[in-house]
N, C-alpha and C positions, 0 to 999 in steps of 0.2 A: 440064880441071881443074874446069869448071863442069858436068860431066855430071850431077851430082846435081840441079841446078836445071832442066836441060833435059828430064829424064826425067819421065814421067807415072806417077803411082801408080794411076790408074784413069781412068774416063771423065770428062774435063773437070776434072782436079785435079792439083796438083803433089804430089810426095812430101814428107811432113812429116819433115824431118831433126831428129833429137834434138839439142837444144842444152842447155848447162849454164850455170848461174849460178855465178860464182866471184868473191868479193870478200873483202877484208880490212877488219876493223873493230876499233875499240877497245871492249872489253866492259866493262860496268858493271852492278851489280845494280839491280833494279827500284826499290829503296828510294831510289836516288839520282836518280830521274826528277823532272821538274818536277811540282809539286803539281797543276797544271791537267790534266795528261794521265796522271798516275800512277794505276794500278789495283792496289790492294793484293791483291785476290783472284788476280791473275795470278801472284803469288809462289808460289802452291800449284797450279801447273799446268805444262804442258810447252810453252808457246808464248813466242816472243820478240818484241821490238819492233825493227823495222828503220826506216831513214830513208826519206823519200819517193822519193829517187833510186833506191833498190833496186826500188821498185814500177814506176818508168818502165822500168827495164832488164828486169825480169821480164815486163812486158807486151809487149816486143818480141821476146822469146824464146819458143820453143815449149815451155812448161812445163806439165806435167800438174797437174791439180788433184785433191786438195788439195795446196798447196805444202808440200813437206817439204824439210828442210835437214839437212846434215851439218855439225856444228860440231867443229872441230879446233883444239886449243890449240897455238900455235907453240912455246911454251916446254917444256911437258911432253909434247906429242905425244898426249895423251889425246883421246878422241873420244866424241861422243854425238849424238843426233838430236832434232829438235823441229820444231814448226810455227811459223807466224807469226800473231800476234794483231792487230797494227796496224802501220801505216807512219807513226808519229808521232815517231820518235826524231830527235835532232839528226844532221846529216850527219857521217858518219864514225864514228858510235857505234851500238852494239847493246846492248840491255838484256836481261839474262837473269834468270830466277828464281835465288834463292839456292842451291838444291840443285844447279843446273847449274854455278854457280861452284865449288862444292865438288867436284863430280864431275870437272870439267876441271882442278881444282887451279890456278886462275888468280886473280889479284888485280885490283882495279879499275884499268882503263887498260891491261891486257895485250892483246896483239895476238891476234886470233881470225880464223881462216879459216872462211868459210861457203860451202858448195857446195850446190847443189840436187841432190836425189837421189830415188830411188824405192825404197820398201820394200814387201814383200808385205803383204796384209791378214792380220791376226792371227787365229789359230784357237784358240790355247791359250797361257796364261801361268801361271807358277808364281811366287808371291811369298813373301817372308819378312818379317814385321813385325819391327822392330828393338827392340821393348819388349813386355813382357807386358801393358801397359796396353791394347793392342789387343784383348785378350780381353774387356774390359769392354763392347765394342760388342755390342748384342743381335743385329743383323743385318748382319754385315760385308760380305756379298756385295751387298746393296742399297746400302750406303754406298759401296763401291768402284765400283759401276756408276754412281752419281751423280757421283762425283769424277772418274772417267776421262773425263767430257765435256770437261774442261779440258785434256786431253792429246791430242796427235796421234800420238805414237809412244811405244813402250816398248822400251828397249835393255837388253840383258843387263848385269848388274853395276851398273846405275844405282840409286842410293838416292833415290827420289822422296819428296816431302813432301806430305801431305794435311792439311787442316784440317777437323775435325769436332767440334761442340759446344765451340768455343773452345779446342780442344786440338790440338796438332800431332803427327802420327804419321809416323815414317819407315818406308818400305817398300822393300825391295830386290828387284829383278827377278832371279830365279834362272834361269829357262828360258822360252823363247818358241818357238812353232811357228806357221808353217813356218820351218825354219832357212834362213838365208841368209848370204852373206859379210858383210853389214852387222850381223848379230846383232841385228836390230831388226825390229819389226812395226808396222803402222799399225792404230790402234784406232778409226778413224772409220768409222761405218756398217758395223759388222761384228758377228757373233755370236761372243763371246769366252768360252771356257771358262776358269774361274779355279780354281786349286788353291792351297791355303794350306799353307805349311810351318810347323812349330812356331816361335813367336816366340823371339827371342834371349833367353836366360836362363830359358826355360821348362823345368821339371823334370817329367818324366812321373811321375805318382803310382803307388805300389805298390798295384795293385788287389787282389792276394791278401791283403795285410795289412789293407786296408780291409774286405774280405769277412769275414775272421776277426774283426775288431772288431765288425762288425754282427751276426755270429752270436752272439758272446759277450754283446752287449747284449740280444739277443732272449731268450737263455737266462735272463739276470738278470731281465728283465721277467716271464717266465713263473714264475720262482721267487717273485718278489714278489707275484704274483697269488695263488699258492697259500698264502702265508704269512699266518697269522692270529694276532695277538698274544694273543687270548683263549684259544686252544688251546695255544699254545706256552708262554705265560707268561714270555717272556724279552724283554729290551729295557729300556733305562733308563727311558723315559717310561711304558711300560705298568706296570712295577713300582712306579714312584713314585706313580702315581694309582690303583693297585690296580684295574686295568682289568677283571679277571675278576669281582671282587665287584660292581663297578658294573653290569656286564651282568646278573648274577644278580638284583640288587635291582630293576633296571629291568624285567626279565621278570616278577618277582613282583608288582610294583606296577602292572602294566598293567590298565587299566580303560577302559570305554567313556565314563565321565564324567570329563572332564578340564576343569579350570578352577576358578574361585572363585565362591562363592555371592554373590547380590545380594538386597537387600531389594526390596519392591514399589515403593518410592519411587525406586529406581534407585541408591541410595547403596551403596557397597561395605561389606561387613561389617568392622567394626572388630575388630582383634585386639589384645589387651592386651599380649601378649608374642609375640616371634617364635620361630623354632625353636630358637634358641640360648639362650632364657630371658631376653632383654633386654627391659625395659619400654620399649616404643616411645613411649607417651604421655608419660611423664615424662622422656624423653630430650631434652636440650637441646643444640642445635647452635649454636656460635658461630664466626663467621668471623674474629673478631679474635684469638683465641688461636692458639698455635702448632699446626700440624697434628700429629695423633696418628698414630703408626705403625699401619698396617693390616696385620695378620697374617692371611693366608688360608691354608687348607690347599691342598695341591697339587691342581692340576686345576680350580681355581675362579678366575674372573675377576671383577673389580669394575668396574662401569661408572658408579658414582656413586649418591648417595642420591636417591630420588624427591622431587620438590618437592610438598609438601602444604600448601596454604594453610590458615590457622587458621579454624575455623568456630565461631560462637557460637549460643547457643540462640535460639529464635524470640522468647521473651519479652524478652530483652535487646535484640534487634533492634527490637522494637516500641517499647520505652521510648526507644531512641535516636532512632527516627523521630519520636516525639511531642515529644521535647525539641528536636530540630533543625529540624523542619518545622512551622511554625505559620501560621495564617491560613486564609482562605477561598479556595477555588478559583474561578476565573472562566474562562469559555469565550470564545474569540475571536469567536464568532458571537453576535449579539444576538437574543434571542427576542422576538418581537412577540406580545403578548397581545391576543386579540380582545375588543372591547368589546360588551356586550349592551345593546340598546335597551330601557329600562324602560317607555317610553311605550306601546309596543304589547304587547298581551297575547299570550301564546303560544297557538297554535292548539290545542295539546294541553291538555285539561282534566285537572286533577289529580284523581285518584280519591280519595275520602275514605278515611281510614284506618279500619280496623275496630277497634273498641274491644277492648282485651285482656280486660276483664271486663264482662259484661252483667248489669245489675241488673233484676229483675222485681218490680214492686209486688205 
């Protein structure tokens, strides 16, 4: 009966008999773990927390690495797979992510059977997002590649949960390859081809109708480019502002000299009256009275009156300066006058003046 232990599997070694780990634990969600050992990120992964006694038993058995487990609910009979993250749970307890609790349809404190198992390395997986919000992710394949590092296995019909940008997305596993009796694959250190099914609630757009709308918009744009209100003469705005006559007047009044004249002093030329015949100089503007209604013809805009400061003649300015500013000016720097020494005669001899009239006796 001990023939398996007495036989040799090769030169100098015993045959490694496959052994399995099988235990029953009370399952609880990760949120109910002690704050000192709880890891909230593990709630969005596929790994469980086992007690230290499970590690002692696994170390004595011939278990392949990575350690993979089959989880079976005693009440509902549902099954899933996962890996182990840490052996820090209390004795007799196992902590699972929330999505595993929902997949197995178990409540906190339910009895759970955990067996060690082997699943093939995955080659292909097809997933289905559970909401159309998943389409907002710019690069879903890169996000999924990063998130699957927290998973050890993927099982068909499991709805896993991932967290990205502080938002939780549900993803259902539709198909895995290679196929096996466990309907699960290992996603550790393997090249996995991923295919995405349309999200739940996604409606495929009618591409033919969209193409027809785009063609109609292009035709309208072409027609608008060819349309010229000056030639057609139709349209509410063009008729109100008399667009055709404005174009003709502008073409007639075209000249190379555009602008207003100026004096040599730089002052603008005064105009007694404007184009409408209003005397601008005698026009008085008061801000205290009620505002007068401004009636403008169609097609003209009013941006306010120009501010012109009052100017007075130069003579009045001089009289004001003479009346207000009186006195002698003084400089801050004191001028020192040079004193001449009268005791010493100057070296230069003064030349006698020539008489203006010469008398001859």
